[in-house]
N, C-alpha and C positions, 0 to 999 in steps of 0.2 A: 847331626844329632846334638841337641843342646847340651846334654850331660857330657858328651865327649869333648865338646868345645870348651866347657868349663875345665875339664881335666887337662886338656892341652894348654890352656892359659895358665893354670896353676903350676903345671909342670915347668913352664918357662921361667917361673919365679924361683924354682928350686926350693920352695918352701918345704919344711919337714912335714911328712904325713902325720906325725904325732901332734904337731901344732894344729893341723886341721881337725884332728880328733878332739883336741881340747877345746877348740873354738865351738864345736858342736855341743859340748857340755855347757859352755857359757850361754849359748843361745837357748838351750833347753832350760837352763836356770831362769832365763828371762821369761819363758813360758810359764814356769812354775810360779814366778812372782805375779804374773797376770792372773793365774788361777787363785792364788792366795789373797789377792787384793780385790777380787770380785765380791760383790754383795748383791742383795736382793734387787737393787735398782739397776745395776749395770752388768750383771753377770752374763747376759746374752752377748753384749758387745765384747766384754773382756774374754769370754771363752772363744769367740771367733778370732780375736787377736791372738790368743794363745795357740789355737789350732794352726793359724798361718805361720806363727813363729816356729812351731814344731816341724812344719813342712820345711822351713828354711834350714833348721838343724839337720833334718833328714838328708838334705843335699850334701852337707859336709860328711855325714855318715856314709853316703854312697860313694863319694869321690876320694876319701882318704886312701883306701886300699888301691884304687885305680891309679892315683898319683904315685903311690909307692912303687907300683909295678912299672909305671911309665918312666920314672926317674931312677929306677934300679935302687930303691931305698927300702926294699922289703927286708925286714929283720924279724927275728924271733921275738925280741922285746916289743917291736911294734904291734905284733899280733896280741901279745899279752896286754900291752897298754890300751889297745883298742877295746879289748874285752872288759878291762877294769872300768874304763871311762863309760862304756855302755851301761854297766851296772849303776854307776852314779847317775847317769842320765835318767834311767828308769826310776830310781828312787826319788830323785828331785821332782819329777813330774807328779808322782803319786803323793808326795809330801805336800806339794802345792794344792792338790785336790783335798787332802786331809785338812789343811788349814782353812780352805774355803768352807767345808762342811762344819768344821769346829766353830768358825765365826758365825755361822748361821744356826748354831745349836741343833744341828742334825746329827745327833749322836750315833744313830745306827749307821749312817753313811761314813762317819769317821772311822768306825770299826771296819766297815766294808773296804774302804780305801786302804786302811792299814793291812787288812788281810790280803788284798790284791798285791800290795807292795811286797809282802813276805812271799807269797806264792810265785810272783814273778822272779824274785831272787832264787827261789828253790828250783824253778825250771832250769835256770842257768847252772846252779850248783850241782844238781843231780847229773846233768850232762858232763860237767867238768870232772866230777868225782868218778863217774862211770868210765869216762875216757882215759882216766889215769890207770884203769884196770883192764879195760877191754878194747881200747883204741878208738872206738866210734860208737856214739849213742845219739843219733839225731831223730829218734822216734818221737812221736807226739806232734800235735798241730800248733800249739800256742807258743811259737818262738818270738823273738823280739820284733821282727818286721810286722807280724800280725798284731802284736800288742800295740805298736805305735800307730798302725792304721786305725785300729779301733779307738784309740784315744783321740786321734785327729777327728774321726767321724763324730765321736761324742761331743767334742768341743765345738765343732762347726755347726752341729745341729741340736745343741742343747736348748735352743729356743723352743723345741718340741719335747724337751726332757730326755734327750738321748743319752746323756752321760750316765744316768742311773742304771739303765739296762746294760750299757757298755761295761760298767763295773761288775754287774752280775755275770755277764758272759765271760769276762776276764777271770773272775773268781772260779767259776765252774770249770772252764776249759783249761786254765792253768793248773788247777788241782788234778784234773784228769791226766794232763801231760806229765805231771810229777809222778803220779801213780803208774802211768804207762812206762816211764823210764826206770822206775824202781823194779817193776816186774820184768822188763826187758833185760836189765842188768842181772837180775836173779837168774833168769833162764840162761843167759850167756855165761855166767860164772859157775853154774851149778855142777858142771862137769870138769871144772878146773881144780887143780891142786890148791890147797890153802896158800895164800901169799905169805911169804916170810918177812916182808917188810912193807911199809907204806911210804918209804922214801921215794919222792918223785923221780929222782935221777936213777935209782935202782929199778923202779918200775918201768921207766922209759927204756932202760937197757934190756930188761926182760922182754918187753914188747918187741923191740928191734930184733932180738935173738929169735923170737917166735915168728917173726915176719908180719907182725901186726902193724898196719900203717898208722901214722898220726892223723889227727883230724883237725879241721878248722871250720869257721863259719859262725853265723849268728846263733846265739843261744836263747 
């Protein structure tokens, strides 16, 4: 398998998985630049390039965790760092699209791209905040892998105007996912005693005492 061969090769270099994570952000920033510099004359070509670059960044996103496990470099900070960099990668891509629409004076899609940027962050935030209280909250469809796949499809097929409906789908499904996670957390906490603290360390200790497992994964 090609992906495993890449993991094995990177493992031999003993490269830090955090470096691989950061390289993915740099590559996604390149895709955002391609989005931002696209114009009416070259946007089809620039969007295809951006889509291919995002695919390249996705390879780093897939291998960093595998390399960490392969080289026994799994750390709590690594999981935290990966999550933070993923948020930056999401924002930078939507910011590139926002610049593209702003340069083309398409004000409505500037607001739509900004809205999708916010809702994407809220999908991740609602999960993180819920899991500080209830241990696990992976409900909802529109997590990061689905968002990235849709952006890639929108970029590769924007010759036929695919990016605009992709943004609509992201806006609607991300909003539904946020609402779903809010409702799920309400149901899961409705029978619990009021929390006495919001300190993460104290909450983690309370979850451990209650036998609630920690959670990991894409948001």
